[in-house]
C-alpha positions as CSV (number, residue, x, y, z in Angstrom):
1,M,-11.6,-24.4,13.3
2,S,-11.3,-20.9,15.2
3,E,-7.9,-21.4,15.1
4,I,-7.6,-21.5,11.0
5,R,-10.5,-18.8,11.1
6,S,-8.5,-16.9,13.4
7,R,-5.1,-17.0,11.5
8,I,-7.4,-16.5,8.0
9,L,-8.1,-13.3,9.3
10,E,-4.5,-12.5,11.0
11,L,-3.3,-13.2,7.6
12,R,-5.8,-11.0,5.6
13,N,-5.2,-8.1,8.1
14,L,-1.2,-8.3,7.9
15,I,-1.2,-8.2,4.1
16,K,-4.0,-5.3,4.0
17,E,-1.3,-3.9,6.1
18,H,1.6,-4.2,4.2
19,N,-0.5,-3.3,1.2
20,H,-1.2,0.3,2.9
21,N,2.1,0.8,3.7
22,Y,4.2,-0.3,0.4
23,Y,1.6,1.4,-2.2
24,N,0.4,4.4,0.3
25,L,2.9,5.1,1.8
26,D,5.4,4.1,0.0
27,K,7.3,1.9,2.6
28,N,8.7,-1.5,2.7
29,L,8.6,-3.3,6.0
30,I,9.6,-6.8,4.9
31,S,10.9,-8.4,2.0
32,D,9.3,-9.1,-1.7
33,F,9.6,-13.2,0.5
34,E,8.5,-13.1,3.4
35,Y,5.4,-10.6,1.8
36,D,4.9,-13.9,-0.7
37,K,4.8,-16.2,1.9
38,L,2.3,-14.9,3.6
39,V,-0.5,-14.6,0.4
40,N,0.2,-17.9,-0.6
41,E,-0.4,-19.3,3.5
42,L,-3.4,-17.4,2.9
43,I,-4.2,-19.1,-0.7
44,K,-3.6,-22.2,0.4
45,L,-5.9,-22.0,3.3
46,E,-9.0,-20.3,2.1
47,N,-8.6,-23.0,-0.6
48,Q,-9.1,-25.6,2.0
49,Y,-11.5,-23.8,4.3
50,P,-13.9,-22.4,1.3
51,E,-16.5,-21.8,4.4
52,F,-14.7,-19.0,4.9
53,Y,-14.7,-17.4,1.6
54,D,-14.2,-13.7,1.4
55,E,-14.7,-11.8,-2.0
56,N,-13.0,-8.5,-0.4
57,S,-9.7,-10.9,0.7
58,P,-6.1,-9.6,-0.8
59,S,-5.8,-12.5,-2.3
60,K,-8.5,-11.8,-5.0
61,R,-6.8,-8.1,-5.0
62,V,-4.6,-6.7,-8.1
63,G,-2.0,-4.1,-6.4
64,G,-2.7,-1.6,-4.1
65,G,-4.9,1.3,-3.8
66,L,-6.1,5.0,-4.6
67,S,-5.2,7.9,-2.8
68,D,-7.4,10.6,-2.2
69,K,-5.1,12.9,-3.2
70,F,-5.9,12.4,-7.4
71,D,-8.9,12.1,-8.9
72,S,-9.0,8.0,-9.8
73,E,-9.8,6.7,-13.4
74,S,-10.4,3.0,-14.9
75,H,-7.8,2.0,-16.9
76,I,-9.5,0.6,-20.2
77,F,-8.0,-3.1,-19.1
78,P,-6.9,-4.0,-16.1
79,M,-3.6,-3.7,-14.5
80,F,-2.5,-7.0,-13.3
81,S,0.0,-7.7,-10.7
82,L,2.8,-10.8,-11.7
83,D,3.0,-13.9,-9.7
84,N,6.1,-14.4,-8.2
85,T,8.6,-17.7,-7.9
86,Y,12.2,-17.6,-6.2
87,S,13.4,-20.8,-7.3
88,D,13.9,-23.2,-10.3
89,I,11.9,-25.5,-8.8
90,E,8.7,-23.3,-9.3
91,L,10.1,-21.6,-12.8
92,E,9.9,-25.4,-13.7
93,A,5.9,-26.2,-11.9
94,W,5.2,-22.9,-13.7
95,Y,6.4,-24.2,-17.4
96,K,4.9,-27.1,-17.1
97,R,1.3,-25.4,-16.4
98,I,1.8,-24.0,-19.3
99,I,3.0,-27.0,-21.7
100,K,-0.6,-28.4,-19.8
101,T,-3.2,-26.2,-21.0
102,I,-1.4,-24.9,-24.7
103,D,-0.2,-28.4,-25.7
104,V,3.0,-27.6,-27.5
105,K,6.4,-28.0,-26.3
106,D,8.2,-26.3,-28.2
107,F,7.5,-22.3,-28.0
108,E,9.7,-19.2,-27.4
109,F,10.0,-17.2,-23.9
110,C,10.5,-13.2,-23.8
111,C,13.0,-12.7,-21.0
112,E,13.1,-8.7,-19.4
113,L,14.7,-7.1,-16.6
114,K,11.8,-6.6,-14.2
115,Y,12.2,-2.5,-13.4
116,D,12.2,-1.4,-9.8
117,G,10.1,2.0,-9.8
118,A,6.7,2.9,-9.8
119,S,3.9,1.4,-11.9
120,V,2.2,3.5,-14.8
121,N,-0.2,3.1,-17.4
122,L,-0.3,5.7,-20.1
123,L,-2.9,6.2,-22.5
124,Y,-2.5,7.6,-26.0
125,E,-5.1,8.2,-28.5
126,N,-4.5,9.5,-32.3
127,G,-0.3,9.7,-31.3
128,N,-0.8,11.9,-28.3
129,L,-0.5,11.6,-24.7
130,I,-3.9,11.6,-22.8
131,R,-4.0,10.8,-19.4
132,G,-1.1,8.6,-17.2
133,L,-2.5,6.3,-14.5
134,T,-0.7,5.0,-10.8
135,R,-1.5,1.2,-11.2
136,G,-3.9,1.7,-8.3
137,D,-6.2,-1.5,-7.3
138,G,-5.5,-2.6,-11.0
139,S,-9.5,-1.5,-12.0
140,R,-8.7,1.8,-11.0
141,G,-5.8,4.3,-10.7
142,D,-4.8,7.5,-9.9
143,N,-5.2,10.3,-12.7
144,I,-1.5,11.8,-12.1
145,T,-1.7,13.2,-15.8
146,N,0.2,16.5,-14.9
147,N,3.4,15.1,-13.4
148,I,3.9,12.2,-15.6
149,K,3.9,15.3,-18.4
150,T,7.2,16.7,-16.9
151,I,9.0,13.7,-17.4
152,N,11.3,13.8,-21.0
153,S,11.5,9.8,-21.7
154,I,7.5,10.0,-21.9
155,P,6.3,11.2,-25.2
156,L,3.6,13.8,-25.8
157,K,3.0,12.9,-29.5
158,L,4.3,9.8,-31.4
159,K,6.9,9.9,-34.3
160,N,5.8,7.3,-36.1
161,K,2.3,7.1,-37.7
162,S,1.2,3.6,-37.8
163,F,0.0,3.2,-34.6
164,P,-3.4,2.2,-33.3
165,N,-5.9,5.1,-32.9
166,K,-6.5,3.9,-28.9
167,F,-4.0,2.2,-26.7
168,E,-3.0,1.6,-23.3
169,I,1.2,1.2,-22.9
170,R,2.8,0.0,-19.3
171,G,6.0,0.7,-17.6
172,E,7.6,2.3,-15.0
173,I,8.3,5.7,-13.1
174,I,12.6,4.9,-11.7
175,I,15.3,7.5,-11.1
176,P,18.8,5.9,-12.6
177,I,21.4,5.3,-9.4
178,T,23.8,8.1,-10.5
179,S,20.8,10.8,-10.8
180,F,19.6,9.7,-7.2
181,N,23.2,10.1,-5.9
182,S,23.4,13.9,-7.4
183,L,19.6,14.0,-5.8
184,N,20.8,13.7,-2.4
185,K,24.4,15.2,-2.8
186,K,22.3,18.2,-3.1
187,R,20.2,17.9,-0.6
188,E,22.8,17.2,1.3
189,Q,24.4,21.0,0.6
190,M,21.1,22.1,1.2
191,G,20.7,20.8,4.6
192,L,17.7,18.4,4.1
193,P,17.2,15.4,4.6
194,L,18.1,12.5,2.1
195,F,16.1,10.2,0.3
196,M,16.3,6.7,1.4
197,N,16.7,5.0,-2.1
198,P,16.0,5.3,-5.9
199,R,12.6,3.3,-5.6
200,N,10.4,5.0,-3.3
201,T,11.8,8.4,-4.2
202,A,10.6,7.6,-7.8
203,S,7.1,6.6,-6.6
204,G,6.8,9.7,-3.6
205,S,7.5,12.0,-6.7
206,I,5.0,11.3,-9.9
207,K,2.7,11.9,-6.5
208,L,3.6,15.4,-5.5
209,L,1.1,17.6,-5.8
210,D,3.6,20.5,-7.4
211,S,4.2,19.6,-11.0
212,K,7.0,22.3,-10.7
213,E,8.8,20.0,-8.2
214,V,8.2,16.6,-10.3
215,A,9.9,18.4,-12.7
216,R,12.6,19.0,-10.3
217,R,13.3,15.1,-10.1
218,P,15.4,13.2,-12.5
219,L,12.7,10.9,-13.5
220,E,12.8,8.6,-16.6
221,C,10.2,6.3,-17.5
222,F,10.8,2.2,-18.7
223,L,8.0,1.1,-20.7
224,Y,7.9,-2.7,-21.6
225,S,3.9,-3.4,-22.9
226,V,1.6,-2.0,-25.2
227,V,-2.6,-3.2,-24.4
228,S,-4.6,-2.6,-27.6
229,E,-7.7,-4.2,-29.3
230,D,-5.8,-4.2,-32.4
231,E,-4.1,-7.6,-33.6
232,L,-1.5,-6.5,-35.8
233,I,1.9,-8.4,-34.2
234,N,2.3,-12.1,-33.1
235,N,5.1,-11.8,-30.8
236,H,5.9,-9.8,-27.7
237,S,9.3,-9.3,-28.4
238,E,8.0,-7.5,-32.1
239,L,5.5,-5.3,-30.2
240,L,8.6,-4.2,-28.2
241,N,10.2,-3.5,-31.1
242,T,7.4,-1.6,-32.7
243,A,7.0,0.5,-29.5
244,R,10.4,1.5,-29.8
245,D,9.9,2.6,-33.5
246,F,6.6,4.7,-32.0
247,G,9.1,6.3,-30.0
248,F,8.8,5.0,-26.8
249,N,11.9,4.3,-23.9
250,I,11.9,0.7,-24.5
251,P,15.7,0.0,-22.9
252,S,17.3,-3.1,-24.9
253,Y,17.8,-5.3,-22.7
254,E,15.5,-8.5,-23.5
255,K,16.2,-11.6,-25.1
256,V,14.1,-14.0,-27.0
257,V,15.1,-17.6,-25.4
258,N,13.9,-21.3,-26.6
259,D,13.4,-23.5,-23.3
260,L,13.5,-23.1,-20.0
261,D,17.3,-23.2,-20.0
262,G,18.0,-20.1,-22.0
263,V,15.8,-18.6,-19.2
264,K,17.3,-19.6,-16.4
265,E,21.3,-18.5,-18.4
266,Y,19.5,-15.2,-18.9
267,I,18.4,-14.9,-15.1
268,Q,22.0,-16.4,-13.7
269,Y,23.9,-13.9,-15.8
270,W,21.4,-10.7,-14.5
271,D,21.2,-12.0,-11.0
272,E,25.2,-11.9,-11.5
273,N,25.6,-8.4,-13.4
274,R,22.3,-6.4,-12.0
275,H,24.9,-4.1,-10.0
276,N,26.3,-3.6,-12.8
277,L,23.5,-1.9,-14.4
278,P,22.3,1.9,-14.0
279,F,18.8,1.5,-12.5
280,E,17.9,-0.9,-10.0
281,I,16.0,-4.3,-11.0
282,D,14.2,-7.0,-8.3
283,G,14.1,-9.8,-10.7
284,I,13.1,-10.5,-14.2
285,V,10.0,-11.1,-15.6
286,I,9.2,-13.9,-18.3
287,K,6.9,-14.2,-20.9
288,V,5.8,-16.2,-23.3
289,N,6.5,-14.7,-26.7
290,S,3.7,-15.6,-28.5
291,I,0.7,-12.7,-28.9
292,K,-1.9,-16.6,-29.9
293,Y,-0.2,-18.6,-26.7
294,Q,-1.0,-15.9,-24.4
295,K,-4.1,-15.7,-24.9
296,M,-4.5,-18.9,-25.1
297,L,-3.6,-19.0,-21.1
298,G,-5.4,-15.7,-20.1
299,F,-5.5,-14.9,-17.0
300,T,-6.6,-15.4,-13.3
301,S,-8.2,-13.4,-11.2
302,K,-4.9,-11.5,-10.4
303,F,-2.3,-12.5,-12.8
304,P,-1.3,-13.9,-16.3
305,R,-1.3,-17.0,-16.6
306,W,1.6,-15.9,-19.4
307,A,4.2,-14.2,-17.3
308,I,5.6,-14.8,-14.2
309,S,8.6,-12.8,-12.3
310,Y,11.6,-14.1,-11.1
311,K,12.8,-12.4,-7.4
312,F,16.5,-12.3,-7.1
313,K,17.2,-12.7,-3.0
314,A,18.3,-10.2,-1.2
315,E,21.7,-9.0,-0.7
316,N,23.4,-9.9,2.3
317,L,26.8,-8.3,4.4
318,A,28.3,-8.7,7.8
319,T,28.8,-5.6,9.8
320,K,29.2,-4.6,13.4
321,L,26.4,-4.5,16.3
322,E,28.0,-0.8,17.8
323,S,24.3,-1.0,20.2
324,I,20.6,-1.9,20.5
325,S,18.0,1.4,20.8
326,F,14.4,0.4,21.6
327,N,11.4,2.4,20.6
328,V,8.2,3.3,22.1
329,G,5.1,2.5,19.6
330,R,1.7,4.4,19.8
331,T,0.4,1.1,21.5
332,G,2.8,1.1,24.1
333,A,4.9,-2.0,22.1
334,I,9.0,-1.9,22.4
335,T,10.8,-2.6,19.7
336,P,14.5,-3.2,19.2
337,V,16.2,-1.3,16.4
338,A,20.0,-2.6,15.6
339,N,22.9,0.1,15.8
340,L,25.3,-0.8,12.8
341,K,28.5,-0.3,11.9
342,P,27.6,1.7,8.4
343,V,28.0,-0.5,5.7
344,L,26.7,-0.3,2.0
345,I,23.8,-2.5,0.6
346,S,21.9,-2.4,-2.5
347,G,23.1,0.6,-3.3
348,S,22.7,2.8,0.2
349,T,24.4,3.3,3.3
350,I,22.6,1.2,6.1
351,K,23.0,2.3,9.6
352,R,19.7,1.0,11.5
353,A,18.4,-2.1,10.9
354,S,15.0,-4.0,13.0
355,L,14.7,-6.5,15.1
356,H,11.1,-6.5,15.4
357,S,10.4,-7.6,18.7
358,Y,11.8,-9.2,21.8
359,D,11.9,-12.3,21.2
360,Q,13.6,-11.8,18.2
361,M,16.2,-9.8,20.1
362,I,16.0,-13.3,22.6
363,K,16.9,-15.8,19.8
364,F,20.1,-13.9,18.6
365,R,21.1,-13.2,22.2
366,L,23.2,-11.0,20.7
367,R,26.2,-8.9,21.9
368,F,27.7,-5.5,21.7
369,N,30.3,-5.8,18.6
370,D,29.0,-8.8,17.1
371,T,29.4,-9.4,13.5
372,V,25.8,-9.6,12.3
373,F,24.4,-10.1,8.9
374,V,22.1,-7.6,7.2
375,E,19.7,-7.6,5.0
376,K,17.3,-5.4,2.9
377,G,14.4,-7.0,3.0
378,G,12.1,-6.2,-0.3
379,E,15.4,-4.0,-1.3
380,I,14.1,-1.7,1.2
381,I,14.2,-2.4,4.7
382,P,17.3,-3.6,6.2
383,K,16.7,-6.3,9.0
384,I,19.8,-8.3,11.2
385,T,19.0,-12.5,9.4
386,G,21.8,-13.6,11.5
387,I,25.0,-14.0,13.7
388,D,28.9,-14.5,12.1
389,I,29.4,-17.0,15.4
390,N,33.1,-16.8,14.7
391,N,33.2,-13.3,15.3
392,R,30.9,-12.2,18.3
393,G,31.4,-9.9,21.3
394,L,32.4,-10.7,24.4
395,E,29.9,-13.1,26.5
396,Q,29.6,-10.5,30.0
397,D,28.6,-7.9,26.9
398,E,25.1,-9.4,26.1
399,I,22.4,-7.1,25.3
400,S,19.7,-7.2,27.9
401,F,16.0,-6.0,27.0
402,P,15.0,-3.2,29.8
403,L,12.5,-4.0,32.3
404,N,11.3,-0.2,32.5
405,C,10.5,1.9,30.2
406,P,12.9,3.4,27.9
407,E,10.8,6.9,28.0
408,C,8.8,6.9,30.8
409,E,10.7,4.6,33.3
410,T,7.3,2.0,34.1
411,E,7.9,-1.4,34.4
412,L,7.1,-3.0,31.0
413,I,4.3,-6.5,30.6
414,K,4.9,-9.1,28.7
415,L,1.7,-11.0,27.9
416,E,2.1,-15.1,26.4
417,T,0.2,-13.8,23.6
418,E,2.5,-11.1,22.7
419,A,6.1,-11.0,21.5
420,N,6.4,-7.8,22.3
421,Y,7.0,-5.9,25.8
422,F,4.7,-3.1,26.4
423,C,4.7,-0.3,28.7
424,P,1.4,0.0,30.2
425,N,1.8,4.1,30.7
426,K,-0.6,4.9,27.9
427,N,-1.8,8.1,29.2
428,N,1.3,9.9,30.3
429,C,4.7,8.0,28.2
430,R,5.0,11.1,25.7
431,P,5.5,8.6,22.5
432,Q,2.2,7.1,22.9
433,A,0.1,10.0,23.8
434,I,1.6,11.4,20.0
435,G,1.8,8.3,18.4
436,R,-2.5,8.4,19.2
437,I,-3.2,11.6,19.0
438,Q,-0.5,11.6,14.8
439,H,-2.7,8.3,14.3
440,F,-6.3,10.0,15.1
441,A,-4.9,12.7,12.7
442,S,-3.7,11.3,10.1
443,R,-4.6,10.8,6.0
444,K,-6.4,7.3,6.5
445,A,-8.2,8.6,9.7
446,M,-9.1,11.9,10.7
447,N,-7.1,13.4,7.8
448,I,-7.0,16.9,9.7
449,D,-5.3,19.4,7.8
450,G,-2.8,22.0,9.1
451,L,-2.3,19.1,11.8
452,G,1.1,16.8,11.1
453,D,3.2,14.5,12.8
454,E,5.9,17.6,13.5
455,T,3.1,20.3,14.6
456,I,1.6,17.4,17.0
457,K,4.8,17.1,18.4
458,L,5.2,20.5,19.1
459,L,2.3,21.3,20.5
460,Y,2.2,18.5,23.3
461,D,5.1,19.6,24.7
462,K,4.2,22.8,25.1
463,G,0.9,21.2,26.7
464,H,-1.6,22.2,24.2
465,L,-2.3,18.5,23.4
466,V,-2.5,16.1,25.5
467,D,-4.6,13.6,24.4
468,I,-7.4,13.6,21.0
469,S,-10.1,15.6,22.7
470,D,-7.8,18.8,23.0
471,I,-8.0,19.2,19.3
472,Y,-10.9,20.3,18.9
473,N,-10.5,22.7,22.3
474,L,-7.2,24.4,21.1
475,D,-6.2,27.9,22.2
476,Y,-5.3,28.9,18.6
477,E,-4.7,32.5,20.7
478,A,-2.1,31.1,22.4
479,I,-0.7,28.9,19.7
480,S,-0.1,32.4,17.1
481,N,2.9,32.8,19.8
482,I,4.5,29.9,18.7
483,E,7.2,30.4,16.4
484,G,6.4,29.4,12.6
485,H,2.7,29.4,13.4
486,A,1.5,32.5,11.4
487,K,-2.6,33.8,11.1
488,K,-2.7,31.9,7.7
489,S,-1.0,28.3,9.2
490,I,-3.7,28.6,12.2
491,E,-6.7,29.4,10.3
492,N,-5.3,26.6,8.2
493,L,-4.8,24.4,11.3
494,R,-9.0,26.0,12.8
495,N,-10.5,25.1,9.5
496,G,-8.8,21.6,8.9
497,I,-10.0,20.9,12.7
498,E,-14.1,22.3,11.9
499,E,-13.8,19.9,8.8
500,S,-12.9,16.7,11.0
501,K,-16.0,16.8,12.5
502,S,-18.1,16.4,9.4
503,K,-16.1,12.6,9.5
504,S,-17.9,9.8,9.3
505,F,-18.4,7.1,11.8
506,Q,-15.9,4.9,10.6
507,K,-12.9,7.2,10.5
508,V,-13.9,8.1,13.8
509,L,-13.6,4.6,14.8
510,Y,-10.7,3.8,13.2
511,G,-8.8,7.2,14.6
512,M,-9.5,5.8,18.1
513,G,-6.4,3.1,17.5
514,I,-7.9,0.4,18.9
515,R,-5.6,-2.3,18.8
516,Y,-6.3,-4.4,16.0
517,V,-9.2,-2.7,14.9
518,G,-7.6,-1.0,11.3
519,E,-9.0,0.8,8.1
520,S,-10.5,-2.8,6.9
521,A,-12.0,-4.1,10.5
522,S,-13.3,-0.8,11.0
523,K,-15.6,-0.5,8.3
524,T,-16.7,-3.8,8.6
525,I,-17.8,-3.1,12.4
526,L,-20.3,-0.7,11.1
527,K,-22.1,-3.0,8.4
528,Q,-23.7,-4.4,11.6
529,I,-23.0,-1.8,14.4
530,K,-24.8,1.8,14.0
531,S,-23.5,4.1,16.8
532,I,-20.3,3.5,19.4
533,D,-23.5,2.9,22.3
534,E,-24.1,-0.3,20.6
535,L,-20.8,-1.1,19.9
536,I,-19.8,-0.3,23.9
537,S,-22.4,-2.4,24.6
538,L,-21.9,-5.7,23.0
539,D,-19.9,-9.1,24.8
540,I,-16.9,-11.0,23.7
541,E,-19.6,-13.6,22.3
542,S,-20.9,-11.0,20.1
543,L,-18.0,-9.4,19.0
544,S,-16.2,-12.6,18.1
545,S,-19.8,-12.9,15.9
546,I,-18.8,-10.2,13.6
547,D,-17.1,-10.9,10.1
548,E,-13.7,-10.7,9.9
549,I,-13.3,-10.1,13.7
550,G,-11.4,-12.7,14.8
551,D,-10.9,-14.4,19.4
552,K,-7.7,-11.2,19.5
553,T,-9.9,-8.3,18.2
554,A,-12.5,-8.8,20.0
555,S,-10.6,-9.3,23.2
556,S,-8.7,-6.3,22.2
557,I,-12.2,-3.7,21.3
558,L,-13.9,-5.3,24.8
559,E,-11.1,-4.1,26.5
560,F,-10.7,-0.9,25.3
561,F,-14.2,0.1,26.3
562,E,-13.2,-1.3,30.0
563,D,-11.0,1.3,30.3
564,Y,-12.7,4.2,32.0
565,D,-10.5,6.7,30.6
566,N,-11.4,5.6,27.1
567,L,-15.1,6.1,27.5
568,N,-14.2,9.2,29.1
569,L,-12.3,10.1,26.1
570,I,-14.9,8.8,23.8
571,N,-17.9,11.7,25.8
572,R,-15.8,14.5,25.3
573,L,-15.2,13.6,21.7
574,K,-19.3,13.8,21.5
575,L,-20.0,17.0,23.1
576,S,-17.1,18.4,20.7
577,G,-19.8,17.2,17.7
578,L,-17.8,14.0,16.5
579,N,-19.8,11.7,14.8
580,F,-20.4,8.1,16.8
581,T,-23.2,7.1,14.6
582,N,-23.2,5.4,11.4
583,D,-26.8,6.6,10.4
584,T,-25.9,7.1,6.9
585,L,-28.5,4.4,5.5
586,S,-31.4,6.2,6.6
587,L,-30.5,9.0,4.3
588,N,-34.0,9.6,2.9
589,S,-34.3,12.7,0.6
590,S,-35.2,13.6,-3.4
591,N,-31.6,14.8,-3.9
592,L,-31.4,11.4,-6.7
593,S,-34.6,12.3,-8.5
594,N,-34.8,11.3,-12.1
595,L,-31.1,10.4,-11.7
596,I,-30.2,6.6,-13.5
597,F,-27.5,4.2,-11.6
598,V,-25.5,0.8,-12.8
599,I,-23.9,-0.8,-9.9
600,S,-21.1,-3.5,-10.1
601,G,-18.7,-5.0,-8.3
602,V,-17.4,-5.6,-4.8
603,F,-17.7,-3.0,-2.5
604,E,-16.2,-2.0,1.2
605,I,-18.6,-0.3,3.4
606,Y,-21.9,-1.3,1.4
607,S,-23.4,-4.8,0.4
608,R,-24.4,-4.1,-3.4
609,E,-28.4,-4.3,-1.8
610,E,-27.9,-1.5,0.6
611,L,-26.6,0.3,-2.1
612,K,-29.5,-0.3,-4.3
613,K,-32.2,0.8,-1.5
614,L,-30.0,3.7,-0.8
615,I,-29.9,5.1,-4.2
616,E,-34.0,4.1,-4.3
617,K,-35.1,5.6,-1.3
618,N,-33.2,8.8,-2.0
619,G,-35.0,9.0,-5.7
620,G,-32.9,7.0,-7.7
621,K,-33.3,4.4,-10.5
622,I,-31.2,1.3,-10.8
623,S,-30.3,-0.4,-14.0
624,S,-29.0,-3.4,-15.1
625,S,-26.8,-2.0,-18.4
626,I,-25.0,1.4,-19.1
627,S,-26.4,3.6,-22.0
628,S,-26.6,7.1,-23.1
629,K,-29.5,7.5,-20.5
630,T,-27.2,6.3,-17.5
631,N,-25.9,8.9,-15.0
632,Y,-23.6,7.1,-13.1
633,L,-21.7,3.9,-12.5
634,V,-21.3,3.2,-9.3
635,A,-17.9,1.1,-9.3
636,G,-16.5,-1.7,-6.7
637,K,-13.7,-3.4,-6.5
638,N,-12.9,-6.5,-9.4
639,I,-15.6,-5.2,-11.9
640,G,-15.0,-6.9,-15.3
641,P,-13.8,-3.9,-17.8
642,S,-16.5,-4.6,-20.2
643,K,-18.7,-1.7,-18.0
644,F,-15.4,0.2,-17.6
645,N,-15.2,0.8,-21.2
646,K,-18.7,0.8,-22.2
647,A,-19.1,3.8,-19.4
648,N,-16.0,5.5,-21.3
649,E,-17.2,5.0,-24.6
650,L,-20.3,6.8,-23.6
651,G,-19.0,9.4,-21.2
652,V,-20.9,7.8,-18.1
653,P,-19.1,9.2,-14.9
654,V,-17.4,6.3,-12.4
655,I,-17.5,7.0,-9.0
656,N,-17.1,5.0,-6.1
657,E,-19.5,4.0,-2.9
658,V,-17.8,7.4,-1.4
659,S,-18.8,9.5,-4.3
660,L,-22.2,8.5,-3.9
661,I,-23.0,9.6,-0.2
662,D,-21.5,12.6,-1.4
663,L,-24.0,13.1,-3.8
664,I,-26.6,12.7,-1.7
665,S,-25.9,14.2,1.3
């Protein structure tokens, strides 16, 4: 059973990491197919072993997360994701489940293109655009209204007078392929780095802080779904036509079909013709057309049962392998990267492809000048999927894995439990040292303003930064002599570093970069551990007994604190004034006096009972329902729409657990 538990924890951490990369960093490191395999394996194990149930599991979540760049607000109606399918067999199984539920065999489907962009949810009242939110976590999204208003294809005021008084309309922000190529051509002429692909560029553009810069990007918005309490329309296809009459940009590619054969024909047609479109798609969306049947089918915790997306297989092409580079990560892991003869795949030129690990490289036994098959995983990140055995390089040109670190020449090591080789020279190997400092200063950790990746590299190479603790002992006068570091930038750097000293213990622990202790694991640990000294004192059994902490993570924590250099680093950070105690729950004040709170949802840092005690200890009162007397709704994940709607109607502010702590302190 311990192996099952460890695998479940491993899957949860992997999925959370991929969610963070995709939704927060606009990076997709694996294909949609591989991601869905991880999620489906997790769901299967959780169903088979309910004793390992966790309400915070990523299998229970919708979409990604929220950004700290923007204020977050609640969707009036939850913004669900779509379940994915990759085969006719899965599509037929979905069809049979529908028939079983509605007890009807003859009904229509509405088939649509699945636009490859960034999801957005627009709120209109009395015909006026009120706000635009990202998908966020499905319940709440980032408020990007100012950026949305710069997109010409989004109407600020509706021209048709028959619209509902209040409704949400969902869509995708995209960049047409021709516009994307023109944008990159201009950047090339200006000597700027080129954007990777339209999807990432669209997603990154709508999250820019400067709306003037957003306006310069060739963004368009394709809309596909209206959500309202009004029930004036019977079919989804009619809803699309009505939305067109309102003035919304809804491409006319949908098709209503009467059976599953019609669905399959639509899928096959666009699989063959998708590259003729002026924009990118990554599949087809199939919806039960009848609104009445949609209501009968309802939703799971993540997906509508009446809709599904059919994902196309990624394009796979052959090209020549020219060489392999070996990159060193912050943990010392050596990752092989294939350098390729440039090949155009899915609209972008591919020159490099991931091999992920030593094991995968050895599996292929690659040679110089091999013809390899390359696929853009998830239409974004390229990877090698195989070799053309009839077009191989010379046998004597097989590429061997290095015995020594390509950066510092230290002899590499490999553990039986790991797929990669590692460089053990963690303190003096440049990429490792720089990577650890970059991780510590990153947004999810200490979020140190003025200390970006390139600044860290520069300060390391100039001898001002050797390890994390040097951040708090910088010689600002000496740094001011470095080109590009004027008085203002030095002042911003100093302020950012000083502000980081007030960050929570959880941020510090995550920033330490202990292997396998990511953002989620660090929060879990601090539910039971109140100080760094207590954590250091735990043995392997005590660490393994912490919820969500498997044997591998426990061993990694133990190994980290057995290293004298790490203990010395912690002592230096303590002297610099960083927070190594989790004393938030001991707060006791009258700062919440006469304030009434309603708590709803699932929380990451504290349990609901802990939050209630925290509010009461600081003078606040708890209510079970929202009324005009409620001062705040403290919202967690998976909160139902009724409380959000009530709070919005009454103008009650909606905050999360972090904002609650801010109120107290």
